[in-house]
VMD Tcl script that draws the C-alpha trace (Angstrom):
set ca {
  {0.00 0.00 0.00}
  {1.28 3.48 -0.84}
  {2.46 5.59 2.08}
  {-0.03 8.40 1.42}
  {-2.90 5.92 1.74}
  {-1.60 4.78 5.13}
  {-1.31 8.37 6.34}
  {-4.76 9.21 5.03}
  {-6.31 6.22 6.79}
  {-4.57 7.16 10.02}
  {-5.85 10.71 9.68}
  {-9.43 9.46 9.20}
  {-9.07 7.26 12.27}
  {-7.68 10.18 14.26}
  {-10.58 12.41 13.25}
  {-13.13 9.72 14.11}
  {-11.47 9.21 17.48}
  {-11.56 12.95 18.19}
  {-15.25 13.14 17.23}
  {-15.97 10.20 19.53}
  {-14.06 11.87 22.38}
  {-15.97 15.13 21.90}
  {-19.30 13.30 21.89}
  {-18.56 11.58 25.20}
  {-16.50 14.16 27.10}
  {-17.82 16.39 29.87}
  {-16.43 19.79 28.81}
  {-15.35 21.83 31.83}
  {-12.17 23.40 30.43}
  {-12.45 27.17 30.88}
  {-10.26 27.73 27.79}
  {-12.36 25.87 25.21}
  {-15.90 26.14 23.95}
  {-18.52 24.92 21.51}
  {-18.53 26.57 18.10}
  {-21.91 26.39 16.39}
  {-22.47 24.98 12.88}
  {-23.52 28.48 11.84}
  {-20.02 29.74 12.63}
  {-18.11 26.64 11.49}
  {-19.61 26.49 8.02}
  {-17.72 29.51 6.72}
  {-14.33 28.08 7.77}
  {-14.24 26.19 4.47}
  {-15.20 29.23 2.39}
  {-13.30 30.86 -0.47}
  {-11.73 33.27 2.01}
  {-9.23 30.51 2.88}
  {-5.68 31.34 1.80}
  {-6.46 34.78 0.39}
  {-4.11 37.70 1.01}
  {-4.82 41.20 2.26}
  {-1.97 43.01 3.97}
  {-3.71 46.27 4.87}
  {-6.45 47.17 7.29}
  {-6.92 50.93 7.83}
  {-3.79 51.55 5.75}
  {-5.17 49.46 2.88}
  {-4.19 50.49 -0.65}
  {-5.91 48.29 -3.21}
  {-3.42 49.23 -5.93}
  {-0.46 48.17 -3.76}
  {-2.02 45.06 -2.26}
  {-2.71 41.65 -3.79}
  {-5.14 41.46 -6.69}
  {-8.40 40.20 -5.18}
  {-7.50 41.54 -1.74}
  {-10.48 43.89 -1.94}
  {-12.80 40.98 -1.06}
  {-10.85 40.26 2.13}
  {-10.62 43.94 2.99}
  {-14.39 44.24 2.71}
  {-14.55 41.41 5.26}
  {-12.29 43.46 7.54}
  {-14.68 46.41 7.16}
  {-17.70 44.26 8.07}
  {-15.89 43.00 11.16}
  {-14.99 46.58 12.12}
  {-18.62 47.62 11.78}
  {-19.77 44.81 14.08}
  {-17.04 45.63 16.61}
  {-18.26 49.23 16.70}
  {-21.74 47.89 17.47}
  {-20.65 45.50 20.22}
  {-17.57 47.19 21.67}
  {-17.81 50.81 20.54}
  {-14.37 50.32 19.00}
  {-13.04 52.81 16.47}
  {-10.33 50.32 15.50}
  {-10.59 46.55 15.34}
  {-8.09 44.08 13.95}
  {-8.54 40.30 13.80}
  {-5.46 39.49 11.71}
  {-3.57 37.98 14.64}
  {-3.83 34.22 14.58}
  {-4.36 33.34 18.27}
  {-4.65 35.02 21.64}
  {-0.93 34.64 22.31}
  {-0.03 35.85 18.82}
  {-2.25 38.83 19.61}
  {-0.26 39.54 22.78}
  {3.07 39.20 20.96}
  {2.00 41.60 18.21}
  {0.71 44.22 20.65}
  {3.89 44.02 22.75}
  {6.14 44.47 19.72}
  {3.95 47.27 18.31}
  {3.34 49.39 21.40}
  {6.00 48.72 24.03}
  {9.54 49.99 23.55}
  {12.62 47.98 24.46}
  {13.73 49.05 27.92}
  {10.18 49.78 29.13}
  {9.28 48.94 32.72}
  {5.68 47.89 33.36}
  {3.30 46.40 35.93}
  {1.99 42.91 35.07}
  {-0.49 40.40 36.45}
  {1.81 37.43 37.03}
  {1.39 33.67 36.81}
  {0.86 33.44 40.58}
  {-2.10 35.85 40.26}
  {-3.68 33.90 37.41}
  {-1.74 35.66 34.66}
  {-0.81 33.83 31.49}
  {2.62 32.24 31.92}
  {3.74 33.13 28.38}
  {3.52 36.92 28.82}
  {6.75 37.28 30.85}
  {8.56 35.29 28.15}
  {7.24 37.58 25.41}
  {8.20 40.65 27.43}
  {11.71 39.34 28.05}
  {12.22 38.66 24.34}
  {11.29 42.30 23.67}
  {13.64 43.66 26.34}
  {10.84 44.75 28.68}
  {11.01 44.38 32.45}
  {8.09 44.19 34.86}
  {7.04 44.30 38.49}
  {4.19 42.24 39.90}
  {0.77 43.88 39.94}
  {-0.50 44.46 43.52}
  {-3.02 41.72 44.22}
  {-5.40 40.80 47.06}
  {-5.39 37.00 47.14}
  {-8.07 36.88 49.84}
  {-10.53 38.73 47.58}
  {-9.33 37.35 44.21}
  {-8.87 40.81 42.78}
  {-6.36 43.56 42.05}
  {-5.39 45.61 45.11}
  {-6.43 48.96 43.66}
  {-5.27 51.07 46.60}
  {-1.72 49.74 46.34}
  {-1.85 49.96 42.55}
  {-2.83 53.64 42.64}
  {-0.11 54.35 45.16}
  {2.44 52.80 42.80}
  {1.08 54.76 39.84}
  {1.57 58.01 41.73}
  {5.32 57.31 41.69}
  {5.24 57.53 37.86}
  {7.98 54.94 37.33}
  {6.02 52.63 35.01}
  {5.44 52.86 31.28}
  {2.37 50.64 31.06}
  {-0.13 48.44 32.89}
  {-0.64 44.93 31.55}
  {-3.57 42.80 32.71}
  {-3.54 39.28 31.26}
  {-5.30 36.82 33.56}
  {-6.26 33.33 32.43}
  {-7.57 32.42 35.88}
  {-10.03 34.95 37.21}
  {-13.25 35.15 39.16}
  {-13.63 38.91 38.72}
  {-12.78 41.10 35.77}
  {-10.45 44.07 36.20}
  {-12.38 47.12 37.40}
  {-10.76 49.92 35.41}
  {-12.95 52.54 37.08}
  {-10.95 52.02 40.29}
  {-7.65 52.94 38.62}
  {-6.78 56.61 38.94}
  {-6.61 58.59 35.72}
  {-3.23 58.42 34.02}
  {-1.84 58.64 30.51}
  {0.17 55.43 30.41}
  {-0.70 52.61 28.07}
  {-3.09 50.01 29.51}
  {-3.17 46.62 27.81}
  {-6.11 44.48 28.90}
  {-6.14 40.89 27.68}
  {-9.80 39.98 28.21}
  {-9.58 36.63 26.47}
  {-11.57 34.87 29.17}
  {-14.37 37.45 29.35}
  {-14.53 38.88 25.82}
  {-17.98 37.43 25.20}
  {-19.27 38.97 28.42}
  {-17.97 42.37 27.34}
  {-19.44 42.02 23.85}
  {-22.83 41.17 25.34}
  {-22.82 44.09 27.81}
  {-22.88 41.70 30.77}
  {-19.49 43.10 31.84}
  {-18.70 46.82 31.57}
  {-17.00 47.81 28.34}
  {-13.37 48.75 29.17}
  {-13.18 50.95 26.07}
  {-15.87 53.21 27.51}
  {-13.94 53.61 30.78}
  {-10.38 54.31 29.62}
  {-9.25 56.02 26.40}
  {-5.60 55.01 26.89}
  {-6.55 51.35 26.55}
  {-5.95 48.53 24.11}
  {-8.45 45.70 24.62}
  {-7.27 42.37 23.22}
  {-8.16 38.72 23.45}
  {-8.45 35.28 21.99}
  {-11.88 34.53 20.60}
  {-12.55 30.99 21.74}
  {-13.63 31.19 25.42}
  {-16.76 33.05 26.50}
  {-16.81 34.47 22.99}
  {-17.66 31.19 21.20}
  {-15.76 31.79 17.99}
  {-12.88 30.23 16.07}
  {-9.23 30.45 17.09}
  {-8.30 34.05 16.37}
  {-6.97 37.17 18.05}
  {-8.85 40.46 18.32}
  {-7.39 43.91 18.97}
  {-9.67 46.85 19.84}
  {-8.91 50.48 20.73}
  {-10.18 54.04 20.37}
  {-6.83 55.75 20.87}
  {-5.56 57.34 17.66}
  {-1.89 56.97 18.58}
  {-2.30 53.27 19.28}
  {-4.37 52.83 16.12}
  {-1.59 54.24 13.94}
  {1.14 52.26 15.68}
  {-0.78 48.97 15.48}
  {-2.01 49.38 11.92}
  {1.40 50.32 10.55}
  {3.10 47.51 12.46}
  {0.77 44.57 11.92}
  {0.46 44.57 8.18}
  {2.57 44.02 6.24}
  {5.52 44.24 8.66}
  {4.59 41.53 11.18}
  {1.76 39.61 9.50}
  {1.09 39.06 5.82}
  {-0.79 35.83 5.11}
  {-3.46 35.74 7.81}
  {-6.61 33.59 8.19}
  {-9.54 35.39 6.53}
  {-11.71 32.30 6.83}
  {-11.29 32.44 10.62}
  {-12.01 36.16 10.57}
  {-15.24 35.47 8.67}
  {-16.17 32.86 11.28}
  {-15.36 35.34 14.04}
  {-17.73 37.83 12.41}
  {-20.52 35.24 12.49}
  {-19.83 34.51 16.17}
  {-20.12 38.24 16.89}
  {-23.50 38.27 15.14}
  {-24.56 35.43 17.44}
  {-23.46 37.49 20.44}
  {-25.42 40.52 19.25}
  {-28.57 38.40 19.00}
  {-28.20 35.84 21.81}
  {-25.18 36.95 23.84}
  {-26.86 38.70 26.77}
  {-29.03 35.71 27.61}
  {-26.13 33.31 27.12}
  {-23.57 35.21 29.19}
  {-26.01 35.90 32.03}
  {-26.93 32.22 32.09}
  {-23.24 31.30 32.14}
  {-22.64 33.29 35.33}
  {-25.88 31.99 36.84}
  {-24.82 28.41 36.12}
  {-21.32 28.94 37.54}
  {-22.70 30.24 40.84}
  {-25.34 27.52 41.08}
  {-22.74 24.82 40.41}
  {-20.49 26.35 43.05}
  {-23.27 25.98 45.63}
  {-23.93 22.37 44.61}
  {-20.24 21.50 44.79}
  {-20.05 22.89 48.31}
  {-22.91 20.57 49.26}
  {-20.80 17.71 47.88}
  {-17.87 18.57 50.12}
  {-15.77 20.76 47.86}
  {-14.10 23.93 49.06}
  {-15.07 26.48 46.41}
  {-13.46 29.92 46.27}
  {-15.80 32.87 46.86}
  {-15.53 36.53 45.95}
  {-17.98 37.48 48.70}
  {-20.40 35.78 51.08}
  {-23.01 35.13 48.39}
  {-21.06 34.82 45.12}
  {-18.48 32.40 43.83}
  {-17.68 34.19 40.60}
  {-18.52 36.97 38.17}
  {-17.11 35.01 35.21}
  {-17.53 31.52 33.77}
  {-14.87 30.08 36.08}
  {-14.91 28.33 39.44}
  {-11.87 27.61 41.62}
  {-11.94 24.37 43.62}
  {-9.41 24.61 46.45}
  {-7.72 21.32 47.32}
  {-4.69 19.66 48.81}
  {-2.00 18.46 46.42}
  {-3.10 14.83 46.74}
  {-6.76 15.68 46.24}
  {-5.94 17.83 43.20}
  {-4.03 14.97 41.59}
  {-6.80 12.47 42.39}
  {-9.46 14.69 40.80}
  {-7.32 15.45 37.78}
  {-6.26 11.87 37.13}
  {-9.81 10.55 37.46}
  {-11.08 13.34 35.21}
  {-8.50 12.42 32.58}
  {-9.45 8.74 32.80}
  {-13.14 9.47 32.25}
  {-12.91 12.30 29.71}
  {-13.84 15.22 31.96}
  {-11.90 18.25 30.75}
  {-10.70 20.55 33.51}
  {-7.39 22.07 34.62}
  {-5.25 21.54 37.69}
  {-3.54 24.62 39.11}
  {-0.50 24.99 41.34}
  {-0.27 28.64 42.36}
  {-1.02 31.00 45.27}
  {-4.29 32.09 43.63}
  {-5.65 28.62 44.47}
  {-4.15 28.59 47.95}
  {-1.38 26.38 46.63}
  {-3.33 23.67 44.80}
  {-6.67 23.49 43.06}
  {-8.86 22.79 40.06}
  {-10.21 25.35 37.58}
  {-13.45 24.62 35.78}
  {-15.50 26.65 33.31}
  {-19.20 26.39 32.49}
  {-19.29 28.37 29.24}
  {-19.52 25.30 27.00}
  {-22.09 23.34 29.00}
  {-24.20 26.50 29.26}
  {-24.18 26.77 25.47}
  {-25.51 23.21 25.36}
  {-28.48 24.36 27.43}
  {-27.57 22.74 30.74}
  {-29.69 23.95 33.64}
  {-30.05 23.21 37.35}
  {-31.07 19.57 36.89}
  {-27.97 18.79 34.81}
  {-25.75 20.87 37.12}
  {-26.86 18.88 40.15}
  {-25.90 15.66 38.38}
  {-22.62 17.25 37.30}
  {-21.89 18.05 40.96}
  {-22.55 14.40 41.80}
  {-20.12 13.38 39.05}
  {-17.40 15.70 40.34}
  {-18.04 14.41 43.85}
  {-17.42 10.85 42.66}
  {-14.11 11.63 40.92}
  {-12.87 13.23 44.15}
  {-12.68 9.73 45.63}
  {-9.34 7.88 45.42}
  {-11.24 4.80 44.18}
  {-14.34 6.12 42.38}
  {-17.33 3.97 41.43}
  {-16.89 3.51 37.68}
  {-20.47 2.40 37.04}
  {-21.83 5.51 38.79}
  {-19.50 7.73 36.74}
  {-20.42 6.12 33.43}
  {-24.13 6.40 34.24}
  {-23.81 10.10 35.06}
  {-21.69 10.84 31.98}
  {-24.16 9.04 29.71}
  {-27.02 11.02 31.24}
  {-25.28 14.37 30.82}
  {-24.24 13.63 27.25}
  {-27.93 13.45 26.31}
  {-28.07 17.23 26.79}
  {-25.60 18.54 24.22}
  {-27.77 20.79 22.09}
  {-27.06 23.77 19.83}
  {-28.30 26.80 21.79}
  {-27.79 30.56 21.57}
  {-27.11 30.31 17.84}
  {-28.81 30.92 14.52}
  {-30.15 27.78 12.92}
  {-27.88 26.40 10.19}
}
mol new
graphics top color blue
foreach p $ca { graphics top sphere $p radius 0.5 }
foreach p [lrange $ca 0 end-1] q [lrange $ca 1 end] { graphics top cylinder $p $q radius 0.2 }
display resetview
């Protein structure tokens, strides 16, 4: 048999295996979500592989022949971002959330800059310090109140009064509360806010729009968490200086051949958010807090932001010992329950992060969440009852429906 046939057969088997895993898994990873058929369909469109190097600085006569079709797509995306985010400038040419961060760092921060950063210990993305180091940028740790799971704004404002920093950089992957920009004293320094985890909540007006609070802000994020879109990066700002710097840097200097098919899919996901987003995002937070209460009943220690609330995002933090964390994680892996283990001060040392954004999109409600709590209670046991787990997983998998989306 020819080699290409072997590879093709292996690829088909791999795809079938992945589809089978997705059908049976219990999706609690806060970093992944369900993308609707309405959004997915355009990924195989004629936009695939087409070039357009300009955005605001587009010159049809100097760009690729046929680029005008892709640029029109950029304009449609910009229109929708003005509707949802009030953004004068939007750019979705970056390929992922981390690519988005790298591009913004190289475009807006000068070598030798000294900034304040939300660090890994505070839930910050562990790749950001690496990107900053590669660009010759140093940082101090953002003041943080671990007891309240939030920025320590009093200490932050005291630091800002010293005027020794060039920028503020918020980039949390683990968070129960979004950054409250209204508590930061007015200043002229660059603020970069990576809202990857909460971008859908901002788009749907469930969280305050950072762009309406600070004009010295660049709002960025990956588009595959609470915003249920394809893998892509999104950059938004209303500051004319940042607009010029970003637009002149991104294309064609940093990026040339981007992913217009993903950008088209992102546009469709934004249309879904305009129509269904408020109901979806509010239900996501409702589900997260209800599940937190049920998990406490099952013996879990669940982080709280106040006496009555576990979270204002899609995430829950389960606080554990090291042994308990490993037991939960290993059992979850064995039974196809996607969640993340965390070893950092934000979790009191050891814990589990779960997200409810995907199961909410499937339409899960209190009845399913109670059974989910029972499932998570079972995998906390060193020797769980396999038959109980399989029964609960089979029950929950009957409730994976396409909700909060246009029919396709």
